[in-house]
GUPA-992318 format. One record per residue: residue in one letter; x, y, z of N, C-alpha, C in turn. Coordinates in steps of 0.001 Angstrom, whole numbers, padded with zeros to 6 digits, always signed. Example, Ala and Ser with C-alpha at 12.3 -4.5 7.8 and 13.67 -1.06 7.14 Angstrom:
// residues 2
A+013190-005690+007800+012300-004500+007800+013200-003300+007800/S+012850-002250+007080+013670-001060+007140+012900+000030+007870/
// end
This chain:
// residues 242
M+050532-027067-021028+051204-027643-020233+050601-028351-018806/N+049745-027443-018236+048754-027685-017128+047649-028712-017488/S+047119-028854-018573+046319-029920-019194+046805-031122-018874/R+048521-031249-018604+048853-032955-018415+048852-033131-016891/I+048509-032246-016480+048509-032610-014748+047287-033068-014147/D+047178-034260-013613+046050-034700-012853+045849-034727-011733/I+045175-033963-010884+044970-033896-009811+043741-034199-009030/A+043046-035059-009880+041889-035701-009121+042044-036675-007956/D+043110-037071-007710+043109-037861-006591+043216-037227-005213/I+043692-035927-005341+043824-034829-004092+042824-034220-003895/L+041725-034073-005025+040556-033154-004868+039750-033716-003944/P+039402-034865-003491+038279-035172-002199+038964-034511-001006/S+040416-034499-000750+040790-033803+000337+040713-032520+000316/V+040097-031469-000639+040038-030007-000237+039003-030069+000198/N+038719-029469+001759+037591-029590+002287+037026-028003+002498/V+037719-027054+002002+037338-025620+002386+036423-025033+001257/P+035517-024487+001544+034266-024213+000658+035085-023478-000735/S+034601-023807-001898+035085-023777-003019+033941-023452-004364/L+034286-022374-005239+033626-022185-006072+034102-022430-007538/V+033257-023234-008220+033494-023579-009811+032504-022809-010650/I+032921-022205-011477+032220-021531-012441+032448-021784-013969/H+032059-022401-014838+032301-023109-016037+031566-022644-017097/R+031702-022226-018477+030761-021834-019162+030583-023153-019833/R+029279-023239-020468+028987-024383-020992+029416-025191-022160/D+029934-024082-023114+030496-024434-024488+032138-023499-024492/D+032463-024049-023235+034040-023218-023309+034855-023877-024329/I+035630-022925-024931+036171-023320-026271+037552-024111-025726/A+038291-023908-024604+039440-024388-024070+039516-025584-023416/V+038320-025518-022319+038124-026725-021387+036783-027276-021455/D+036573-028348-021850+035330-029185-022032+034417-029164-020584/V+033487-028799-020464+032351-028707-019377+032297-029719-018569/E+032577-030745-018950+032459-032209-018186+033723-032093-017441/A+034952-031548-017509+035822-031211-016705+035467-030382-015323/G+034785-029315-015819+034362-028516-014496+033437-029067-013990/R+032345-029895-014095+031722-030703-013518+032294-031622-012742/R+033368-032315-013182+034011-033439-012351+034432-032883-011440/L+035365-031594-011458+036216-030876-010712+035293-030621-009418/A+034295-029995-009793+033161-029653-008626+032673-031179-007854/E+032332-032138-008366+031987-033298-007824+032766-034094-006759/L+034217-033603-007473+035105-034403-006440+035655-033409-005231/M+035236-032516-005160+035601-031583-004151+034250-031590-003166/P+034182-032034-001725+033226-032106-001083+032542-030998-000694/N+033299-029776-000777+032530-028433-000556+032400-027664-001327/A+032315-028020-002587+032430-027036-003813+031119-026604-004211/K+030791-025398-004803+029663-024846-005447+029980-025004-006679/Y+028972-025643-007762+029307-025556-008937+028070-024763-009836/I+028592-023688-010516+027730-022941-011428+027935-022999-013103/E+026872-023204-013569+027262-023439-015104+026677-022320-016031/L+027012-021710-016466+026776-020558-017481+026919-020831-018727/S+025927-020147-019502+026249-020243-021010+027391-019563-021577/G+027862-019389-022594+028985-018952-023253+029820-019976-023683/V+031046-019387-024591+032006-020074-025218+033474-019557-024672/D+033554-018432-024091+034854-017766-023682+035345-018387-022324/H+036637-018888-022506+037389-019425-021231+037741-018357-020396/I+038278-017218-020627+038870-015919-019771+037397-015614-019081/P+037338-015500-017861+036243-015348-016943+035920-013507-017200/W+036944-013001-017613+036252-011383-017890+035925-011155-019222/V+035694-011977-019974+035565-012038-021219+034113-012398-021588/G+033166-012000-022288+032038-012567-022849+031149-012040-022330/E+029556-012163-022499+028366-011671-022197+028022-011689-020863/N+028364-012737-020191+027936-012858-018544+029307-012614-017630/S+030233-011922-017985+031411-011593-017289+030945-011052-015897/N+030038-010119-016034+029500-009484-014811+028593-010400-013821/Q+028006-011270-014401+027406-012069-013569+028392-013210-012682/I+029623-013432-013425+030393-014228-012618+031174-013671-011607/L+031348-012115-011722+031452-011415-010544+030813-011213-009512/D+029514-011315-009960+028447-011052-009128+028321-012441-008203/E+028655-013773-008750+028811-014825-008180+029869-014987-007420/M+030669-014562-007633+031906-014432-006895+031598-013596-005766/S+031119-012398-005842+030805-011670-004373+030161-012502-003342/I+028608-013025-004137+028110-013823-003216+028681-014801-002699/F+029472-015497-003177+030206-016635-002662+031136-016169-001219/L+031661-015371-001772+032745-014634-000549+032092-013767+000488/T+031049-013178+000133+030756-012309+001153+029233-012796+001953/G+028440-013673+001097+027070-014273+001585+026340-013292+001326/D+026282-012437+000179+025072-011332-000082+025360-010811-001685/W+024385-010469-002102+024589-009860-003313+025326-008506-003040/P+025965-008031-004339+026739-006908-004456+025687-005619-004452/P+026097-004605-003997+025092-003476-003937+024698-003041-005279/M+023410-002914-005222+022670-002663-006603+023118-000895-006754/E+023348-000751-008248+023928+000710-008956+022484+001600-008872/T+022488+002845-008401+021126+003476-008545+021624+004625-009587/E+020489+005097-010360+020589+005792-011435+019475+006851-011376/R+020058+008161-011354+019101+009343-011444+018684+009598-012698/I+017308+009548-013185+016739+010046-014426+015769+011078-014391/L+015522+011737-015538+014363+012534-015357+013194+011883-016161/T+012443+011789-015721+011227+010956-016254+009590+011304-016127/T+009030+011067-017060+007404+011362-016615+006729+010125-016140/V+006049+009859-015008+005444+009128-014259+004015+009192-014741/L+003339+007828-015082+001928+007772-015308+001122+006972-014606/F+000173+007326-013922-000779+006244-013039-002065+006304-013665/T-002638+005234-013667-004135+005271-014338-004757+003933-013370/D-005951+004093-013176-006877+003200-012507-008036+003039-012984/I-008951+002262-012786-010366+001943-013304-011534+002871-012367/V-011893+003709-012836-013027+004382-011892-014164+003696-011494/E-014303+003685-010215-015328+002754-009303-015204+001414-009877/S-014021+001026-009443-013743-000484-009895-014231-001387-008522/T-014350-001054-007400-014682-001526-006156-016202-001833-006643/K-016956-000825-006923-018323-001042-007285-018796-001939-008455/R-017743-001864-009269-017865-002719-010415-017750-004377-010029/V-016553-004553-009540-016496-006041-008878-017825-006499-008212/V-018246-005608-007089-019684-006094-006560-020531-006644-007496/G-020802-005766-008386-021889-005609-009195-021485-006879-010252/M-020329-007402-010858-020053-008073-011888-019791-009679-011484/G-019123-009538-010217-018737-010659-009599-017203-011149-010020/D-016605-012022-009226-015268-012214-009638-014528-012702-010841/Q-015310-013695-011344-014889-014176-012827-015324-013306-013678/R-016420-012360-013814-016719-011354-015073-015672-010084-014980/W-015326-009800-013719-014048-008889-013341-013029-009381-013477/R-012461-010452-013359-011043-010715-013923-011202-010884-015519/N-012238-011291-015940-012004-011313-017561-011984-009837-018089/L-012512-008748-017471-012596-007582-017987-011101-006913-017508/L-010804-007284-016484-009586-006647-016069-008290-007450-017022/E-008256-008732-017692-007307-009165-018352-007391-008176-019614/R-008801-007995-020438-009080-007047-021411-008380-005758-021394/H-008756-005218-020084-008156-003698-019485-006740-003727-019804/H-006053-004704-019028-004637-004959-019139-004232-004964-020481/D-004704-005711-021279-003980-005898-022470-003951-004524-023686/I-005401-003862-023421-005456-002526-023826-004153-001458-023363/V-003965-001528-021965-003165-000705-021315-001840-000909-022109/R-001361-002114-022014+000023-002393-022460+000165-002206-023900/E-000690-002546-024846-000673-002185-026230-000277-000644-026209/E-001257-000030-025604-000873+001877-025896+000774+001770-025018/L+001007+001339-024104+002269+001612-023677+003336+001302-024744/K+003011+000178-025184+004223+000040-026145+004207+000870-027563/R+002924+001403-028010+002821+002427-028874+003634+003418-028789/F+003332+004193-027496+003870+005344-027103+005216+005304-026487/R+006152+003978-026376+007360+003473-025904+007367+004088-024612/G+006177+003720-023618+006207+003674-022226+006756+002423-021836/Q+007102+002331-020339+007821+001511-019772+006733+000863-018667/E+006264-000105-018342+005371-000463-017276+006393-000864-016337/I+006377-000553-015108+007294-000364-013767+006092-001451-012893/D+004879-001035-012799+004133-002097-011714+002934-001894-012105/T+002020-003140-011397+000449-003171-011897-000360-003727-010567/A-001075-002882-009962-001815-003650-008884-002954-003587-008742/G-003674-004489-008832-005167-004489-009073-005237-003945-010520/D-006532-003060-010610-006640-002418-011932-005858-000942-012160/G-004730-000931-011427-004027+000257-011574-002596-000160-012266/F-002258+000942-013115-000830+000874-013395+000134+001740-013396/F+001333+001793-013512+002488+002697-013032+003489+002374-014290/A+003659+003469-014953+004491+003465-016105+005276+004805-016324/I+006425+004702-016718+007189+005793-017194+007594+006015-018657/F+007911+007496-019088+007989+007758-020312+009341+008646-020060/D+010149+008703-021356+011024+009609-021381+010523+011106-021759/G+009517+010988-022367+008957+012315-022984+007489+012663-022380/P+007168+014050-021627+005913+014022-021174+004895+013984-022272/A+004869+014620-023266+004099+014659-024519+003685+013162-024951/R+004611+012363-025003+004213+010871-025070+003523+010441-024016/A+003554+010771-023074+002918+010043-021982+001300+010724-021633/I+001183+011869-021931-000001+012383-021962-000830+011631-023338/H-000371+011759-024448-001039+011038-025630-001249+009652-025239/C-000166+008840-024495-000844+007550-024064-001953+007213-023144/A-001857+008251-022210-002980+008339-021105-004426+008402-021647/C-004415+009637-022970-005381+009876-023570-006168+008608-024598/A-004847+008002-024914-005756+006880-026044-006059+005403-025240/I-005281+005490-023867-005949+004331-023033-007420+004772-022732/R-007561+006094-022043-008993+006330-021778-009926+006238-023130/E-009402+006692-024360-010514+006283-025532-010786+004601-025483/A-009540+003796-025625-009813+002582-026123-010515+001794-025046/V-010284+001884-023729-011217+001397-022681-012551+001637-022527/M-013071+002665-023309-014422+002812-023456-015093+001868-024185/S-014557+001106-024908-015130+000020-025588-015549-001055-024844/L-014900-001261-023828-015161-002246-022310-016423-001510-021590/G-016767-000632-021850-017882+000125-021163-017377+000385-019573/I-015888+000862-019683-015570+001378-018164-014734+002831-018683/S-014280+003501-017505-013910+004718-017723-012318+004707-016680/I-011514+005228-017123-010390+005209-016368-009927+006859-015953/R-008980+006998-015017-008375+008401-014675-006981+008099-014677/A-006367+009309-015144-004868+009374-014860-004070+010347-014448/G-002937+010156-013631-001934+011175-013132-000831+011278-013707/L-000099+012292-013980+001215+012349-014562+001865+013777-013855/H+003275+013243-013895+004095+014427-013343+005518+013998-013647/T+006440+015181-014054+007501+014802-014439+008680+015176-013363/G+009784+014499-013064+010701+014804-012246+011906+013860-012383/E+012817+014045-011516+014117+013072-011299+013484+012077-010467/C+014070+010775-011063+013549+009368-010043+015028+008813-009995/E+014992+007816-009083+015884+006970-008739+015372+005531-009388/V+016268+005031-010214+016144+003809-011106+017181+002666-010431/S+016499+001648-009886+017386+000633-009123+016781-000822-009105/A+017334-001890-009907+016981-003299-009946+015571-003011-010544/G+015260-002359-011478+013905-002241-012255+012914-001520-011414/K+013259-001129-010135+012324-000331-009494+012609+001314-009612/V+011443+002369-009544+011556+003438-009795+010890+004237-008557/S+011571+004997-008054+011079+005724-006744+011659+007134-006693/G+011218+007822-005802+011544+009290-005705+010411+010197-005309/I+010654+011109-005011+009518+012315-004564+008570+012570-006111/A+009167+012356-007031+008371+012601-008495+007414+011322-008632/V+007412+009929-008160+006566+009199-008118+005563+009440-007124/H+005910+009925-005693+005020+010301-004829+003977+011323-005391/I+004492+012081-006043+003650+013524-006514+002666+012796-007738/G+003339+012152-008660+002185+011244-009568+001101+010839-009120/S+001789+009876-007987+000601+009037-007159-000536+009830-006657/R-000210+010871-006193-001235+011900-005593-002175+012542-006511/V-001429+012849-007609-002115+013490-008689-003401+012885-009007/I-003210+011493-009379-004320+010964-010034-005502+010825-008803/G-005130+010860-007571-006087+011002-006577-007107+012138-006960/H-006649+013124-007549-007586+014362-007885-008372+014331-008980/A-008162+013205-009993-008408+013297-011189-010016+012709-011157/G-011055+012996-012024-012271+012392-011985-012472+011604-013076/P-013439+010680-013180-013810+009764-014334-013623+010342-015591/G-012421+009527-016287-011992+010305-017695-011209+011440-017768/E-010645+011692-016604-009764+012712-016577-008316+012390-016666/V-007602+013131-017564-005972+013071-017545-005405+014381-016984/L-004984+013954-015591-004890+015208-014860-003200+015292-014799/V-002512+016369-014979-001153+016649-014847-000648+017704-013899/S+000575+017738-013653+001139+018795-012790+001560+020031-013712/S+001633+021141-013267+002023+022177-013890+003431+022268-014548/T+004412+021050-013963+005435+020784-014637+005252+020226-015627/V+004383+018880-016046+004302+018517-017182+003575+019501-018283/K+002972+020392-017754+002107+021330-018719+003187+022338-019229/D+003991+022766-018600+005040+023692-018855+006160+022938-019868/L+006337+021755-019470+007532+020883-020504+007047+020695-021916/V+005393+020603-021994+004983+020499-023445+004547+021642-024085/A+004921+022754-023573+004486+024216-024345+004987+024049-025670/G+003940+024310-026521+003957+024276-028148+003968+022752-028649/S+003315+021954-028012+003241+020695-028291+001901+020806-029056/G+000937+021447-029005-000216+021368-029665-001231+021025-028571/L-000901+020212-027569-002026+019924-026256-002541+021057-025649/R-003617+020830-025301-004603+021787-024534-004612+021428-023145/F-004812+022469-022178-005102+022363-020822-006328+023096-020171/I-006778+022588-019309-007945+023418-018393-007592+023227-016970/D-007645+024459-016492-007085+024721-015203-007951+024052-014303/R-007475+023154-013494-008300+022355-012718-008633+022790-011411/D-007458+023701-010927-007504+024514-009463-006248+024307-008786/V-005866+024760-007648-004862+024376-006607-004797+023475-005779/F-004192+022473-005568-004294+021294-004485-003351+021126-003755/T-003644+020552-002337-002511+020226-001609-002584+018931-001775/L-001228+018241-001996-001024+016850-002195-000520+016219-001192/K-001136+015143-000567-000789+014634+000856+000627+014322+000726/G+001328+014620+001937+003007+014473+001889+003807+015200+001094/V+003052+016112+000218+004095+017279-000592+003896+018450+000032/P+005049+019076+000352+004826+020554+000847+004200+021394-000153/G+003530+022436+000114+003110+023490-000446+001818+023045-001400/E+001458+023805-002266+000368+023813-003251+000937+023324-004566/R-000105+022350-005360+000249+022287-006493-000878+022444-007808/R-000477+023288-008739-001682+023649-009509-001727+022504-010597/L-003105+021895-010618-003136+020672-011855-004043+021135-012931/Y-003592+020447-013917-004465+020718-015279-005244+019393-015916/I-006192+019672-016685-006710+018272-017078-006075+018842-018433/A-005487+017303-019508-005019+017329-020616-005880+017135-021568/E-005859+017936-022549-006867+017412-023794-005994+017275-025150/Q-006326+016397-025831-005607+016724-026907-005983+017185-028220/
// end
């Protein structure tokens, strides 16, 4: 019955801010009707989404519709949900990278860096790691298991030797906060400090990581006790070996 009512003549007089959301392949109302509706209202914002469902709360992008409504009404994105997970963080970087840049020149260094990145990403994929961030020659990734993280770090160390370079790695396991693809928390901070004490070619892990992989067949060498900048107390670190 509503489809027989034509309100096109009065739409130009609707001056209040309005939001029109229409799914491109709506099975009930043609998308052109939604576009026309928005065109006729002087202060209308039109958003077109993929999908076939007519009912807003049904379909693959129902959450996106709610987000768009929230932004329209409040002028800001809805607050992001934060999830806390137990994860193993891995940090890697190239040993003496600054010295290599100076010696190789920018172009050769960029080429080397691309090959290094390809290798790291391939190993992350193989050991089910998730890349979180890349800065220069460094990688930050997370794993759902510490043993896989160690094996991945060791595999990266061996693989990049073909490029004539050496990496170092630092690992720690702890609870992290995950929000909008970002990972943060004290565990991340500790992991970033552990790598600072790793020597060329070393995969250095915290005692937490070592204890969690007991019985895995991995071997460790006691490196010493260190004070990690910004972290209370002292931490014993170990070199991991396969």
